[in-house]
C-alpha positions as CSV (number, residue, x, y, z in Angstrom):
1,M,36.5,10.4,32.8
2,Q,34.5,9.6,36.0
3,K,35.9,6.9,38.5
4,N,32.8,4.9,38.0
5,K,33.9,4.3,34.4
6,V,37.3,3.0,35.1
7,R,36.0,-0.7,34.9
8,M,35.2,-0.1,31.3
9,I,36.8,-2.3,28.6
10,K,39.7,-0.5,27.2
11,T,40.7,-1.4,23.6
12,I,43.9,-1.4,21.9
13,N,44.0,-2.1,18.1
14,S,40.2,-2.7,18.3
15,K,41.0,-5.9,20.4
16,P,38.9,-5.8,23.9
17,Q,41.0,-5.9,27.0
18,L,39.9,-6.9,30.4
19,P,40.8,-4.3,33.3
20,M,40.7,-6.9,36.2
21,K,42.3,-10.2,37.0
22,L,40.3,-13.2,38.0
23,P,40.3,-13.6,41.7
24,P,42.1,-16.6,43.3
25,K,39.1,-19.1,43.0
26,P,37.1,-17.7,40.2
27,K,33.1,-18.4,40.1
28,A,32.9,-20.7,36.8
29,G,30.1,-22.2,34.6
30,L,30.7,-25.3,32.8
31,Y,28.6,-26.0,29.5
32,I,28.8,-29.1,27.8
33,D,27.7,-29.7,24.2
34,D,27.3,-33.4,24.8
35,S,26.5,-34.2,21.0
36,N,29.6,-32.1,19.8
37,L,32.1,-33.9,22.1
38,Y,30.4,-37.2,21.5
39,N,31.0,-37.1,17.7
40,R,34.4,-35.5,18.2
41,G,35.6,-38.1,20.7
42,K,34.4,-41.0,18.3
43,A,36.4,-39.3,15.6
44,A,39.5,-38.8,18.0
45,G,39.2,-42.6,19.2
46,W,38.7,-41.7,22.9
47,M,35.9,-40.1,25.0
48,T,35.7,-37.7,27.7
49,D,34.6,-38.4,31.1
50,Y,32.3,-35.7,32.4
51,K,32.8,-36.5,36.1
52,K,36.5,-36.2,35.6
53,L,36.1,-32.9,33.6
54,Y,33.9,-31.3,36.4
55,K,36.8,-32.2,38.7
56,W,39.4,-30.6,36.5
57,V,37.4,-27.3,36.2
58,A,36.8,-27.4,39.8
59,K,40.5,-27.7,40.8
60,I,41.0,-24.0,40.2
61,N,37.4,-22.7,40.0
62,T,34.3,-22.7,42.3
63,I,31.7,-24.1,39.9
64,V,28.5,-22.2,40.0
65,Y,26.8,-23.7,37.2
66,A,27.4,-27.0,35.4
67,R,25.2,-28.0,32.5
68,I,24.9,-30.7,30.0
69,Y,22.8,-30.3,26.7
70,K,22.4,-33.8,25.1
71,G,20.1,-35.5,22.6
72,R,17.9,-38.4,23.7
73,P,17.1,-41.5,21.4
74,R,13.4,-42.1,20.9
75,Y,13.6,-45.9,20.5
76,E,14.6,-48.6,23.1
77,P,16.7,-49.9,24.6
78,A,18.8,-46.6,23.7
79,K,16.0,-44.3,25.3
80,S,16.3,-46.1,28.6
81,I,20.2,-46.1,28.5
82,S,20.2,-42.4,27.8
83,E,17.9,-41.6,30.6
84,A,19.7,-43.7,33.0
85,V,23.1,-41.7,31.9
86,E,21.1,-38.4,32.5
87,R,20.3,-39.5,36.1
88,Y,23.9,-40.3,36.5
89,F,24.9,-36.7,35.3
90,T,22.4,-35.1,37.7
91,K,24.0,-37.3,40.6
92,I,27.4,-35.9,39.9
93,G,26.4,-32.4,39.7
94,Y,25.2,-31.5,36.2
95,T,21.9,-29.9,35.2
96,V,20.8,-31.7,32.2
97,T,18.8,-30.4,29.1
98,A,17.7,-33.1,26.7
99,K,15.4,-33.1,23.7
100,D,14.7,-35.9,21.0
101,L,17.3,-36.6,18.5
102,K,16.3,-36.1,14.9
103,K,17.0,-38.5,12.1
104,I,18.8,-36.9,9.2
105,K,19.5,-38.4,5.9
106,D,23.1,-39.4,5.5
107,S,24.5,-41.4,2.2
108,N,27.9,-41.7,4.1
109,S,26.2,-43.7,6.8
110,P,25.7,-47.5,6.7
111,S,22.1,-47.1,8.0
112,G,21.4,-44.2,5.4
113,F,20.7,-41.7,8.3
114,R,22.6,-40.2,11.1
115,N,21.1,-38.8,14.4
116,K,21.4,-34.9,15.0
117,C,20.5,-32.4,18.0
118,N,21.5,-28.8,18.1
119,F,21.7,-26.9,21.4
120,D,23.3,-23.5,19.9
121,V,20.4,-21.4,20.9
122,E,19.7,-23.1,24.5
123,M,23.4,-22.9,25.4
124,H,23.8,-19.5,24.4
125,D,20.7,-18.1,26.1
126,E,21.4,-19.9,29.5
127,I,25.2,-18.9,29.3
128,M,24.0,-15.2,29.1
129,N,21.4,-15.7,31.6
130,D,24.0,-17.2,34.0
131,L,26.9,-14.8,33.3
132,H,26.1,-12.1,36.0
133,D,27.0,-14.8,38.6
134,L,30.2,-16.0,37.0
135,D,33.8,-14.7,36.6
136,I,34.7,-17.4,33.9
137,V,32.7,-19.6,31.4
138,Y,34.1,-22.9,30.1
139,I,32.3,-23.9,26.8
140,A,33.0,-27.7,26.1
141,S,32.3,-27.8,22.1
142,G,34.4,-27.3,19.1
143,D,31.3,-25.6,17.3
144,S,32.1,-22.5,15.9
145,D,28.5,-21.1,16.4
146,F,29.7,-20.1,19.7
147,I,31.9,-17.6,18.8
148,R,29.1,-15.1,19.1
149,T,28.7,-16.4,22.6
150,K,32.4,-15.7,23.3
151,K,32.3,-12.1,21.9
152,N,29.2,-11.3,24.2
153,I,30.9,-13.1,27.3
154,L,34.1,-10.7,26.5
155,K,31.9,-7.7,26.1
156,A,30.6,-8.4,29.7
157,Q,34.2,-8.2,31.0
158,K,34.2,-12.0,31.8
159,R,36.6,-14.7,30.7
160,V,35.9,-17.7,28.5
161,K,37.5,-20.8,27.8
162,F,36.6,-23.3,25.1
163,I,37.5,-27.1,25.7
164,A,37.6,-29.3,22.6
165,Y,39.1,-31.9,20.8
166,E,42.3,-30.5,18.9
167,N,42.0,-32.2,15.6
168,N,38.0,-32.0,15.6
169,C,37.7,-28.2,16.4
170,A,36.7,-25.1,14.3
171,W,39.6,-23.1,13.5
172,E,38.3,-20.0,14.9
173,I,38.4,-21.7,18.3
174,K,41.4,-23.6,18.0
175,Y,44.0,-20.6,17.3
176,G,43.3,-18.5,20.4
177,S,44.2,-18.1,23.9
178,W,40.8,-19.4,25.0
179,F,41.3,-22.8,23.6
180,V,42.3,-25.8,25.9
181,S,42.7,-28.9,24.1
182,L,41.2,-32.0,25.7
183,D,44.1,-34.0,24.3
184,S,46.6,-31.9,26.4
185,I,44.5,-33.1,29.5
186,K,43.8,-36.6,28.1
187,S,45.3,-38.4,31.1
188,E,43.1,-36.4,33.5
189,I,39.7,-36.6,31.8
190,E,39.5,-39.8,29.6
191,R,36.5,-42.0,30.0
192,A,37.0,-45.8,30.8
193,T,36.2,-47.6,27.5
194,N,33.6,-50.0,29.3
195,L,31.1,-47.3,30.1
196,P,28.0,-47.0,27.8
197,T,27.7,-44.2,25.2
198,T,25.0,-41.6,25.4
199,L,23.8,-42.0,21.8
Protein backbone atom coordinates (compact mmCIF):
# COMPACT_ATOMS: atom_id res chain seq x y z
CA MET A 1 0.00 0.00 0.00
CA GLN A 2 1.30 3.46 -0.86
CA LYS A 3 2.44 5.79 1.93
CA ASN A 4 -0.20 8.37 1.08
CA LYS A 5 -2.85 5.84 2.02
CA VAL A 6 -1.58 5.29 5.57
CA ARG A 7 -4.09 7.82 6.93
CA MET A 8 -7.03 5.79 5.68
CA ILE A 9 -9.49 4.45 8.25
CA LYS A 10 -8.67 0.93 9.32
CA THR A 11 -11.49 -1.37 10.28
CA ILE A 12 -11.58 -4.00 12.97
CA ASN A 13 -14.76 -6.06 13.11
CA SER A 14 -16.32 -3.48 10.72
CA LYS A 15 -15.85 -0.63 13.23
CA PRO A 16 -14.00 2.47 11.94
CA GLN A 17 -10.80 3.32 13.83
CA LEU A 18 -9.33 6.80 13.76
CA PRO A 19 -5.63 6.65 12.78
CA MET A 20 -4.51 9.88 14.48
CA LYS A 21 -4.79 11.36 17.95
CA LEU A 22 -6.32 14.75 18.51
CA PRO A 23 -3.90 17.67 18.74
CA PRO A 24 -3.37 19.31 22.18
CA LYS A 25 -5.93 22.04 21.34
CA PRO A 26 -8.34 20.57 18.76
CA LYS A 27 -10.29 22.78 16.38
CA ALA A 28 -13.91 22.35 17.42
CA GLY A 29 -17.38 23.11 16.17
CA LEU A 30 -20.26 23.47 18.65
CA TYR A 31 -23.77 22.98 17.23
CA ILE A 32 -26.78 23.50 19.50
CA ASP A 33 -30.27 22.23 18.73
CA ASP A 34 -32.06 24.77 20.94
CA SER A 35 -35.53 23.27 20.57
CA ASN A 36 -34.26 19.86 21.68
CA LEU A 37 -32.31 21.18 24.66
CA TYR A 38 -35.15 23.50 25.67
CA ASN A 39 -37.76 20.73 25.76
CA ARG A 40 -35.39 18.20 27.33
CA GLY A 41 -34.31 20.78 29.88
CA LYS A 42 -37.91 21.45 30.89
CA ALA A 43 -38.42 17.72 31.40
CA ALA A 44 -35.20 17.48 33.44
CA GLY A 45 -36.12 20.45 35.62
CA TRP A 46 -33.10 22.62 34.76
CA MET A 47 -31.78 24.50 31.73
CA THR A 48 -28.40 24.79 30.05
CA ASP A 49 -26.59 28.14 29.93
CA TYR A 50 -25.13 28.36 26.42
CA LYS A 51 -22.47 30.86 27.42
CA LYS A 52 -21.23 28.45 30.10
CA LEU A 53 -21.43 25.54 27.65
CA TYR A 54 -19.31 27.52 25.17
CA LYS A 55 -16.70 28.09 27.88
CA TRP A 56 -16.79 24.40 28.86
CA VAL A 57 -16.02 23.33 25.28
CA ALA A 58 -13.41 26.08 24.88
CA LYS A 59 -11.44 24.87 27.92
CA ILE A 60 -9.93 22.02 25.92
CA ASN A 61 -10.59 23.14 22.33
CA THR A 62 -10.20 26.06 19.98
CA ILE A 63 -13.74 26.84 18.88
CA VAL A 64 -13.86 27.59 15.16
CA TYR A 65 -17.64 27.48 14.72
CA ALA A 66 -20.37 27.93 17.33
CA ARG A 67 -23.89 27.72 15.95
CA ILE A 68 -27.34 27.75 17.52
CA TYR A 69 -30.49 26.64 15.72
CA LYS A 70 -33.70 27.90 17.28
CA GLY A 71 -37.37 28.45 16.61
CA ARG A 72 -38.82 31.94 16.75
CA PRO A 73 -42.37 32.62 17.99
CA ARG A 74 -44.58 34.60 15.62
CA TYR A 75 -46.58 36.35 18.34
CA GLU A 76 -45.77 39.12 20.81
CA PRO A 77 -44.29 39.57 23.32
CA ALA A 78 -42.57 36.17 22.83
CA LYS A 79 -41.26 37.18 19.40
CA SER A 80 -39.46 40.28 20.71
CA ILE A 81 -38.04 38.34 23.66
CA SER A 82 -36.76 35.64 21.33
CA GLU A 83 -35.12 38.21 19.05
CA ALA A 84 -33.40 39.79 22.07
CA VAL A 85 -32.11 36.36 23.09
CA GLU A 86 -30.77 35.84 19.55
CA ARG A 87 -28.85 39.11 19.78
CA TYR A 88 -27.41 37.98 23.11
CA PHE A 89 -26.30 34.66 21.59
CA THR A 90 -24.57 36.56 18.77
CA LYS A 91 -22.83 38.81 21.29
CA ILE A 92 -21.35 35.83 23.18
CA GLY A 93 -19.92 34.23 20.04
CA TYR A 94 -22.64 32.18 18.36
CA THR A 95 -24.05 32.33 14.86
CA VAL A 96 -27.83 31.98 15.12
CA THR A 97 -30.08 30.33 12.56
CA ALA A 98 -33.76 30.93 13.32
CA LYS A 99 -37.09 30.21 11.68
CA ASP A 100 -40.72 30.56 12.72
CA LEU A 101 -42.21 27.99 15.05
CA LYS A 102 -45.09 25.90 13.78
CA LYS A 103 -48.17 25.09 15.85
CA ILE A 104 -48.87 21.36 16.01
CA LYS A 105 -52.09 19.92 17.47
CA ASP A 106 -51.44 18.14 20.76
CA SER A 107 -54.31 16.74 22.82
CA ASN A 108 -51.98 16.39 25.82
CA SER A 109 -51.28 20.12 25.94
CA PRO A 110 -53.62 22.42 27.94
CA SER A 111 -53.76 24.81 24.96
CA GLY A 112 -54.49 22.00 22.50
CA PHE A 113 -51.29 22.57 20.55
CA ARG A 114 -47.52 22.75 20.91
CA ASN A 115 -44.76 24.64 19.15
CA LYS A 116 -42.41 22.67 16.91
CA CYS A 117 -39.36 23.52 14.85
CA ASN A 118 -36.92 21.04 13.32
CA PHE A 119 -33.41 21.88 12.17
CA ASP A 120 -32.11 18.38 11.42
CA VAL A 121 -31.36 19.12 7.77
CA GLU A 122 -29.85 22.57 8.36
CA MET A 123 -27.60 21.33 11.17
CA HIS A 124 -26.43 18.28 9.24
CA ASP A 125 -25.63 20.30 6.12
CA GLU A 126 -23.72 23.02 7.97
CA ILE A 127 -21.72 20.50 9.99
CA MET A 128 -20.72 18.76 6.78
CA ASN A 129 -19.76 22.10 5.18
CA ASP A 130 -17.69 23.10 8.22
CA LEU A 131 -16.06 19.73 8.76
CA HIS A 132 -12.89 20.34 6.73
CA ASP A 133 -11.91 23.08 9.22
CA LEU A 134 -12.47 20.93 12.33
CA ASP A 135 -10.90 18.14 14.35
CA ILE A 136 -13.94 17.47 16.53
CA VAL A 137 -17.66 18.23 16.42
CA TYR A 138 -19.87 18.77 19.48
CA ILE A 139 -23.58 18.22 18.81
CA ALA A 140 -25.79 19.50 21.63
CA SER A 141 -28.88 17.39 21.01
CA GLY A 142 -30.36 14.08 22.07
CA ASP A 143 -32.12 13.55 18.73
CA SER A 144 -31.41 10.21 17.04
CA ASP A 145 -31.73 11.90 13.62
CA PHE A 146 -28.12 13.01 14.05
CA ILE A 147 -26.82 9.44 14.03
CA ARG A 148 -26.33 9.77 10.26
CA THR A 149 -24.35 12.95 10.92
CA LYS A 150 -22.15 11.06 13.37
CA LYS A 151 -21.47 8.35 10.79
CA ASN A 152 -20.44 10.91 8.17
CA ILE A 153 -18.15 12.66 10.65
CA LEU A 154 -16.40 9.40 11.49
CA LYS A 155 -16.05 8.54 7.80
CA ALA A 156 -14.18 11.81 7.38
CA GLN A 157 -11.77 10.69 10.15
CA LYS A 158 -12.99 13.39 12.53
CA ARG A 159 -14.16 13.06 16.14
CA VAL A 160 -17.67 13.67 17.45
CA LYS A 161 -19.28 14.19 20.85
CA PHE A 162 -22.98 14.41 21.67
CA ILE A 163 -23.98 16.58 24.63
CA ALA A 164 -27.48 15.92 25.98
CA TYR A 165 -29.64 15.39 29.04
CA GLU A 166 -29.10 11.83 30.20
CA ASN A 167 -32.72 10.86 30.91
CA ASN A 168 -34.10 12.53 27.79
CA CYS A 169 -31.78 11.22 25.11
CA ALA A 170 -32.13 8.66 22.32
CA TRP A 171 -30.53 5.35 23.29
CA GLU A 172 -28.50 5.29 20.06
CA ILE A 173 -26.68 8.37 21.35
CA LYS A 174 -26.69 7.64 25.07
CA TYR A 175 -24.88 4.30 24.96
CA GLY A 176 -21.65 5.21 23.22
CA SER A 177 -18.21 6.66 23.89
CA TRP A 178 -19.29 9.80 22.00
CA PHE A 179 -21.89 10.75 24.67
CA VAL A 180 -21.37 13.47 27.29
CA SER A 181 -24.18 13.79 29.83
CA LEU A 182 -25.15 17.38 30.61
CA ASP A 183 -26.07 16.10 34.06
CA SER A 184 -22.44 15.16 34.69
CA ILE A 185 -21.34 18.78 34.12
CA LYS A 186 -24.45 20.46 35.54
CA SER A 187 -22.49 22.46 38.13
CA GLU A 188 -20.53 24.08 35.29
CA ILE A 189 -23.25 24.77 32.74
CA GLU A 190 -26.60 25.18 34.54
CA ARG A 191 -28.51 28.36 33.70
CA ALA A 192 -29.69 30.73 36.42
CA THR A 193 -33.44 30.32 36.97
CA ASN A 194 -34.22 34.04 36.60
CA LEU A 195 -33.23 34.24 32.92
CA PRO A 196 -35.98 34.37 30.22
CA THR A 197 -36.80 31.27 28.19
CA THR A 198 -36.27 31.26 24.44
CA LEU A 199 -39.56 29.70 23.37
